[in-house]
Backbone as JSON, one array per atom type, in Angstrom:
{
  "sequence": "MSSFIPSDRSQPYLLPPDLKSWLPADDMAHFIVAAVERVPMSAFCVPVRTGGK",
  "N": [[81.5, 142.86, 208.32], [79.21, 144.1, 206.04], [78.81, 145.15, 202.54], [76.67, 146.48, 201.6], [74.44, 148.71, 200.37], [72.13, 150.26, 201.96], [68.44, 150.43, 201.24], [64.83, 152.21, 200.67], [61.94, 151.31, 200.37], [59.7, 152.01, 200.49], [60.07, 154.17, 199.16], [58.7, 156.28, 196.3], [59.76, 156.73, 193.73], [63.15, 156.52, 191.97], [64.22, 157.78, 189.94], [63.01, 160.55, 188.13], [59.57, 159.94, 186.43], [59.48, 160.81, 183.82], [62.02, 161.44, 182.2], [62.91, 163.58, 180.85], [62.64, 165.5, 181.93], [64.21, 166.43, 183.53], [66.02, 168.01, 182.31], [66.85, 171.59, 180.54], [64.45, 172.26, 177.95], [65.99, 172.79, 175.16], [68.6, 171.34, 175.44], [71.42, 169.46, 174.69], [71.39, 166.68, 175.23], [68.71, 166.39, 173.83], [68.8, 166.31, 171.32], [70.56, 164.1, 170.85], [69.58, 162.06, 171.18], [67.27, 162.15, 169.5], [69.4, 161.49, 167.28], [70.12, 159.34, 167.68], [67.65, 157.99, 167.39], [67.07, 157.84, 164.97], [68.84, 156.26, 163.49], [69.33, 153.39, 161.57], [69.23, 150.29, 162.85], [69.35, 148.11, 161.7], [71.83, 148.15, 160.42], [73.51, 147.25, 162.36], [73.24, 144.71, 162.6], [74.36, 141.26, 162.97], [74.44, 138.16, 160.75], [73.68, 135.21, 161.78], [75.7, 132.56, 162.51], [76.29, 129.6, 161.72], [76.73, 125.96, 162.37], [79.46, 125.53, 162.52], [82.2, 127.15, 163.75]],
  "CA": [[80.56, 144.37, 207.78], [78.81, 144.17, 204.17], [78.99, 146.47, 201.63], [75.53, 146.42, 200.76], [73.96, 150.45, 200.2], [70.66, 150.28, 202.62], [67.17, 150.45, 200.43], [64.17, 152.16, 201.84], [61.27, 150.74, 199.66], [59.01, 152.85, 200.08], [59.86, 155.39, 198.76], [58.06, 155.88, 195.1], [60.64, 156.12, 192.57], [64.51, 156.58, 192.54], [64.21, 158.87, 189.32], [61.49, 160.73, 188.09], [58.75, 159.12, 185.49], [59.73, 161.34, 182.39], [63.83, 162.16, 182.38], [63.29, 165.13, 180.33], [61.56, 166.79, 183.01], [65.34, 166.58, 184.53], [66.78, 168.86, 181.23], [65.7, 171.99, 179.52], [64.47, 172.1, 176.23], [67.42, 172.98, 174.46], [69.45, 170.42, 175.87], [71.81, 168.42, 173.01], [70.84, 165.62, 174.96], [67.82, 166.24, 173.19], [69.7, 166.66, 169.43], [71.54, 162.91, 170.44], [68.33, 160.98, 171.01], [66.47, 162.21, 168.14], [69.76, 161.09, 166.0], [70.09, 157.88, 167.54], [66.26, 156.95, 167.17], [66.99, 157.81, 163.52], [70.03, 155.33, 162.91], [68.46, 152.25, 161.6], [69.74, 149.37, 163.94], [69.82, 146.84, 160.81], [73.8, 148.04, 159.84], [74.5, 146.77, 163.44], [72.69, 143.06, 162.66], [75.73, 140.32, 162.09], [73.74, 137.25, 161.13], [73.82, 134.47, 162.75], [76.22, 131.77, 161.88], [75.23, 127.89, 161.79], [76.86, 125.15, 161.83], [80.43, 125.92, 161.95], [83.34, 127.89, 164.54]],
  "C": [[80.91, 144.08, 206.12], [78.95, 145.74, 204.48], [77.84, 146.88, 200.83], [74.91, 147.87, 200.98], [72.3, 149.73, 200.98], [69.75, 151.24, 201.85], [65.83, 151.12, 201.33], [62.92, 151.75, 200.42], [60.18, 150.82, 199.51], [58.82, 153.79, 199.96], [59.48, 154.9, 196.74], [59.2, 155.71, 193.92], [61.86, 156.82, 192.89], [64.76, 158.08, 191.32], [62.81, 159.43, 188.28], [60.94, 160.26, 187.26], [59.84, 159.84, 184.03], [61.41, 162.13, 182.68], [63.92, 163.33, 181.61], [62.31, 165.96, 181.06], [63.5, 167.34, 184.05], [66.24, 168.09, 183.7], [66.01, 169.71, 180.35], [65.47, 171.62, 178.02], [64.91, 172.18, 174.99], [68.58, 172.42, 175.0], [70.21, 169.97, 174.66], [72.04, 167.66, 173.72], [69.56, 165.06, 174.35], [67.83, 165.55, 171.63], [69.78, 164.99, 169.43], [70.44, 161.84, 170.83], [67.56, 160.84, 169.96], [67.69, 161.48, 167.05], [70.17, 159.82, 166.37], [69.02, 157.18, 167.19], [66.65, 156.34, 165.47], [68.43, 156.94, 162.87], [69.49, 153.68, 163.09], [69.72, 150.9, 161.8], [69.68, 147.93, 162.98], [71.48, 147.12, 160.17], [74.36, 147.44, 161.02], [74.79, 145.27, 163.48], [74.23, 142.19, 162.05], [74.29, 139.61, 161.77], [74.82, 135.98, 161.6], [74.82, 133.29, 161.86], [76.23, 130.34, 162.14], [76.12, 126.96, 161.69], [78.64, 124.93, 161.6], [81.04, 126.83, 163.43], [83.13, 128.84, 164.19]]
}
């Protein structure tokens, strides 16, 4: 017995091309995306250690 889910390769999209079309304009998700885009990613970068444990 197989546990694979059958797929239809002729289906054009599994999700819409623009995910914003699923949400109303005043949804909190838009605020969260905008806030995350403003976070400097350099704050999360860790320098690479070389030549050691």
